[in-house]
N, C-alpha and C positions, 0 to 999 in steps of 0.2 A: 813875781811870776814870769812864767816862761813864756817865749815868743811863741806866736801860733806856727803852727806849720806851714809851710807855701809849697804847693803842689805845682811842679813844673808841668808845661803845658808842651804839646807837639811844637817843634820848630817851623811845620808847614805852615806858611799864610793862610789865614783864614779857617785853621783848625785849631779848636779850643779843647780839643779832649785830651784827656791826662797821660803825661809822659809813660811809657811803657819800657824803650829800651833805643839807645843811641839820639836822643832828644827826639824823637819820633813817638807817636801813638801805635796802637797797637795793629791798626788797618794799615798804615804807612810803612811799620815796621816790616810787617808779613811782605807788602809789596815788593819792598827792598830787598828783602832775604829771598823770596820766591822768584822775583824778577829781576831784579837788579834796578828797577826804576819805582820810585815812590808815587809818580803818576800815572802807571799803566793800571787798566781797570781791565777786566774780563769782557769777553768779545760778546757781543749780542748773539742770543741764541737764533740758531740758524731754524728755519723750517724746513720739513722734510722734502725731498727734491721731485717726489710724486705729483703730479697735478692734482687738485683738488684735495689735496692732505694739508691741513695745518698744523699738525702735530710737531713736536719739536724735535729736531734730528739727533738719533743717538748716536748711530755710528755708519760711515760711509754714506753721510748726506741723507738715510732714511730713518724714520721715526721705527721705534720697536716693533710695530706691526709689519712694515711692509720689511724692515730686515730681517725677521724671522721666517717670511714667506719667501724672501730670497735664498736664504740660507737651507732651508728646508725644501724648497722646490724647484729654485731657479729663477723663480719669477715674481715680480711684486703683484701679480694678478693672482685673483683668490681661484685657486684650483677645487671645483666641484668635488666632496667628497665621496667615494664610494659607497655603494650600498652597504648597510650595516652588515648583511651578511656574508659580503665579499670580503668585509674588513676582517671579520670573524675567522674565518676560514682561512684566509690569508696568513693572520695571527698566530692562528694555534693547530695548522696542518700541513701536510705534507704534501702538494698539489700534483706531483709526480704521476700519480696514479689517477683513475677514476674514482676510485675512494678517498676523500681527505680523511687521512687517519688521524685523529687528534692526538698531539704529542704532548700534552700536561699530564697530569695526574691521571691516574686507572686505578679501578677498582680490582679485586682479585679475580672478578670474572672478565676483565678487560674493557668494560666499558670507561669511557672518559669522563671525568667530572669536573665543573668548573662552576666560579660562583656566578650567579645572576640574578638580577633584581634584590639584592641582598640576602640569598640563600643559596645552599649548595646543592646544585642540580647535576642530572647527568649532562654529560658535553653535547650527544645527540638530540636532547630534549631542547635545550638552549639553542642549537641550530635551526630547529624548526620552528621555535618561537619567532627567532628572528625573522626568518625568513615567509612564516604565513600567518603570525599572529598567534594569539594564547591558545594553549591547548585544552579544550571541552575537559570539564571535570569528569574524571572516572577513566578518560580515553587514555592510551597508550602510544608511544611513538615507536614503530617497530622498522625494522632494516628490511629493505627490499633485496640489499647484497648480503652474500654471505660469506665474504672475506673477512671481515672484521668487524667486531661489535662497535670498535672504536672510529668508525667512518662517521662524518658529520657532514656529508655533502648531502643539501637539504633535497635534491632529485630522488637521494636512493632511500628516503624516509617517507612513512606514510602513518598513518592515524589507524588505531584499531583498537578492539576491546580485548579484555582478557581470554577469551576465547580463539581468537584470531591468533592474538600472540601463541597461544600453547599448540595450535595448528601449527604454525609456523615452525615452531620448535621441534613438534614431531617430525616434520615433513626434512627440516634440515640436520637433524640428528643430535640436537643439543638438548633434547629432552626425551624421557622414557628409555628405560632400561638401563639408567644411571644409577650407579651403586651410592649412596648418600654418604657412606663412610669416605669416600674419596672427595668429596665437595672440599674445593678449597678453602683455607682457614681466610677468615674476616681480617683485613687489613686496617687500619688506623681510619684511611678515607673511606673504607666500606662503612664502619661504624657512623663517623660523621655525617655521611649520606643517609644512612637508614634513620638517624634520629633527626635530621633536618627533613625527611619527608616525613616523619611520623607529627612532627610540631606543623608541618604545613597543611594536616588534617589528613592524610590517606590512612587507611586502614592496616593493621598488621598483615592481612592476606593479600592486600593490592600490593604492598613494600614485598611481598615474598613473591609473587607472582612475576613483579617488574624483576627482579634482582635474581631471580632463578636459585632461591633456596628456600630451605623446609621454615612452614609458619613458626615451629618452637625455636628456631634458631633467631630469626627475628623479634619474637616475642621475647624472649630472653637479653636480646639486645637492648629493645625499648625500654623494660623493665629496670634496666641495669644490673641484672644477675651474673651477666657477665661482660665481658670487655668494658669493666669499669676504668673509666679515663680520669 
């Protein structure tokens, strides 16, 4: 009958853990390799240097929250956020002119498009909603400025119905006497926008009026007869 295996233990006094290497247990061996001293222990965790903050310091004597504030804003104090409409226009437009021109994706007709509340919308409608609240059902957001359809400056936007939108188009020269053969082709962005508007409950005629396309073209896109994606 063979003798029982005798397990060596750590040579440090008071430590009965199993030998790992150099007559030391794994804990003391790791301390020796890492720090050169088997008795060295981790420093106690420091608290954030900001008064009244008891979180653990992560970097430069600051907790994660105050460190990120310092890195992003240059101060540990909470800086009030800009109003939502200002953040939106700053992030998505050029503010060098009175018209804040949307710099994202645009339809073939020149309108900006953006995702908002989980759906694809016209960028100027998004800007109006952020600045003034929900748009009443059946109402359009019209541009008071004539420079660009991509303007998202809320002071250049107003609510109106389909009749007022048509009258604005006649006065601005964007409607009336236009050869339909010369209408621009729909882009992928246009098609996604049309189908998103239809899924949100808008009628085909309302979509056609708002986008400036004929009813038949919008209907064929909605039914999948053209622009199958």
